[in-house]
N, C-alpha and C positions, 0 to 999 in steps of 0.2 A: 935083297928085296928088289922085286920087280913090280913098278907101278905101269899100268897102260897109260896110253896119252890120255885117254878120257879122264881118267881118275887125276892125272896130274893137273888137267885144265881145269876141272872142278876145284882142286885144292887152290889152284892159284887164283881162280876166280873169287872163291870165298876170302882168301886172305886179301885180295885188292880190295874187296867190299869192305872187310872188316877194318882196313886203314883208311879207306875213304871217309867211312862212317866216323871213326874217331877223330879224323882231322875236321870234318864238318862240325862235330859236337864242340871241338876245340874253339872254332871260330864263330860258333852261334851266339848271336846277341839275344838278351832277354831283358825283361823289365818286370817289376811288381809294383802294384798299387794297391792301397788299402783305404779305408776310410773308418772315421772314428765313430761311426753309428748314426743314427738318424735323430733329429730333434733339434730344439734351439736352446742355446744356453744364454741367458741374459747378460750383458756386458757388467751390470751390477754385481753379479755372481762369480764373474770371470776374471779374476784379478790377474795382474802379469806373473805372478808366482805359480798359479794355477794353470795358466796357458803354457809355460814352462815346462810344467810336469806333463799336461797332455802331449805336447810336442814331442817331448823326450820319450814317452810311452809309444807313440806313433813311429818315431824313428827307429825305436828298438824293434818293433814288431816287422818293419819293413826292412831292416837290415838282418834280422835272423831269416827271413824268408829268401832274401837275395843272396845270403851266403850258402843256402843250400842249393839254390840253382847254380850258383858259380862253382860249386864243388861236383856238379853233375847230377844232383838229386832231382827227384821227380817234382813237376809243378803240384802235384797233390801233397807232397811232404813240405813242400815250401809253404802253402797257404794253410796247411794245419798248424805248422809251427807259428806262423804269423798270427793266426786267429787266436792260438792257444796265449800268446803273449797278450792280446788285447782282452780275452776273457778272464785273464787272470788279474787283471789291473781292477782296483776299485774305482778308478775315475772313469773307466770305459765301459763298464757294464750297467745295464739298468738295474735301478733299485726299487 
């Protein structure tokens, strides 16, 4: 098989670009931020036990989204997963 010089250069360039993109993605830093909704919860209705439940659910949502990003997933997939955790919680959805 004979490859002309231009084709060889194009293949080399494509391969180099692919390798640089992979290296950049591996070193890319990212973050995720969420919030537990709007409104105010009075201290009288917010016991330490209930606060722990809220904080655990917020941490779960953050971790689910972060894990997707850490594995190279898209930001859209990460936020969808995080929001699903929040929406499926009886503590963080409006009643």
